[in-house]
Residue, then its C-alpha position, 0 to 999 in steps of 0.5 A: m726558169t718558164f717553159s718557153t727557156a727550157f723548150d728549145h734545149l728538151p731532148w725531143e729527138s730521144w724522146q721522138e726516137l723512143t716513140t718509134t724503136a720502143t719494144p713489146a718489153d719496153v711498153r711492158a717496163a713503163l706499164a710496170g712504172s719503170g723510168s721517167p715520167m718522159t721515158r715512160f709516156a714516150r714508149l706508151i704512146s709508141s707503135a709498139a704500144g698501140g699494138s697493146l691497146e687492152p693492157l694500157c686500158q685495164a691498167s688506166h681504168r684501174l688507175t683512175l678509179q683509185r684516184f677519182g671514183k666513178v665520177m665525171r665533172f661536167f661543164a658548159p662552154l660560154y662563148l662571148s663574142n667571136e669578134c677575133v683580130n687573129n688569124c688562124k688558118y684552122c679556126g671558124f673565128s679567124r679574122d679573115n673569115p666572112i662570118l656573122r659575128v656578135t660580142l654579147s653585152v654583160e646582160e645577155v652573157v648574164r641570161e646565156a648563163r643563166a639558161l645553163k643554170d637552168r639546165g644543171f650546170r654550175h661550171l661554165l668556161l667562158v670563150s672568146g676571140e681575141h679582140p681589144r675593141f669588141a671584146p677587151n679585158n675589161y669587158i671580160a672581167d665585167c662578165v665574170a664579176a656579174l656571173r660570180d654570185e650564181i656560178p660557183s666555178i668560172a674557167l676562162e679561154v679567152g685572149p693571153m694577158e699579162e699576169p697584172e690583168y690575170r689577177r684583175m679576172v681573179q679578184a673579179g671571180a674567175e678560177a681557172l685558166v684554159v689556153y691551148q698552145e694549138t701546136y707545139d711544132r713551131s714551124a707548123y704554128t708560124l704556118v698557121h697563125t699569119a696575123g694577129p698577136k697569137k702569132d707569138f709562140d713563146w708569149r702563148l707558151d708561158t701563159p699558164e705561168r702568168a695565169y699561175a702567178a696571177g692566182f689561178r687555182r686550176l689551169g688547163i692546156g692541150a694541143l689541137h690535133g690536125l696541125s703536126d704528128w700527133r705523137f710528137e704533140a702529146t710529146a710536147l705536151a706531156a713536157h709542158v704538163d711535167h714542167l707545170q705540175r713542177h712549177c706551179w704545183k699549187s694549181q689543179l691541171t688538165v689537159s685536152l686533146p681536141r680534134l680539129r672539126p670543121h668549121a667556117g673557111e677552108f682548112t684541111p688538117f696536116t695530119q690525122l688522129r685516129d680513134a685508137e691513138m685517141v685511146q692510146l694518148i689518154t691511157a698514157f697520160r693517166l698512166v704517166f701522170p695520175d692526177l691529171g684531169i682528162v678533159l673531153s669535149t663535145r667535138e667528139p662522137a658520141s659513141l668515142r665519148e662513151g667508150l673513152i669514158p672509162l678509160g681516164v677521162t674526168h671532165m666532160s661538156a654537153g649540149s654545147h653550143t660554140e656561138p654566142g648566144g647559141y642557148t638563148g638566142a642573146g645578141s641576134e639583134n646585133l649581129h654583123r659580118t666582118k671581114r679583115g677587120k671591117i664591117e660588111a653589110l648584111s644580106d637580107e638572108e643574114t638578117g634573118r638569123h638568129c645566132a652568130t657563126g659557131q667556132f666549129e661544128i660539135a659531134d656530139d649535140r646530145s643534151p645534157e639531161e641525155m648525157a646524164r642519163v647516159l652516164r648514171r647507166l655506167g655507174y658513174e656520178v655526175v658532178w655538177k658542181d665541185w667548188d665554191s668560192a665560199l671554200s677559198q674564205p678565210t674563217d675563224h680559225q684561218p686568218a688572211a694570207 
């Protein structure tokens, strides 16, 4: 049973009720490990638990040290293209936004990757808008293949694909797939996705399972906070984690909890996730799902990121750019502007620009080197590389499957 098949039959009302009716005694019981995973999670993100952040933080810190030690895995996003056929009201790449766009050539992607490699990164997340003409699947596979001998760990955050297409990506050298549902609220999803293939809620919901069947060894999911009630989004994300841990158990799983950031276009978030609630959310995921990877990006401000490090975070980006060519200026000679799929002429001022428009504004602009120093000062080891394809190759004592 896929998650989309189960989704509408899950006890959402019961879980939501727990987030509002849980008592301090219920929270203490959840901290002690009493109850099913989803019952515990609902109680740990409840209003009552919001008044018990200190014990949540202490327990989460202890458990993180037990499971992961004092290490932090670093990665960097590398944007291939900001062309997109989807109209997503909350995204800077939305097809209706008259932004400066570009799709990097494979050679330019390699140039960007080498610049990141020189900064220490060995784990890259390739990101692209969804556009079958500018960024078709064979182009993405070519980018992966061009990087595989230099970058040990390549993850993808691109438009959802069918299982056979994902197999091609794995064969090309990709080992991780990241896909955010954005919002698990069906009504909000319909409201903000007004055009393009991303309108299909269930198709996107089952993407991690298609990727798992294709052989990806890591799966990343998440909800974009600002589109619906944060406690519902968190509960749905936890239910998704619970499902994937039972059905896709051979793959490592991570979650990301991004909050909406300013971007091209006009969109005001429907809801807010406050800093204290972010703390509560991270600790709840760590306490209920001890082996889950938790990702914290440069969307969050520097002071908050430092405060969240000991509470359960295992993966961080640093020195990020959200525009294609952002690390080297690659692609600047091919900039163009599109609106509703039509290419428009650039103004003289726009022609002089060196980079395409980014997906959103980052909040923590510290360099990778500076971020690494911060972590070392806090007693953490920075892990730039934790995987190599040689680890999965058959040996004399391990025949190929």
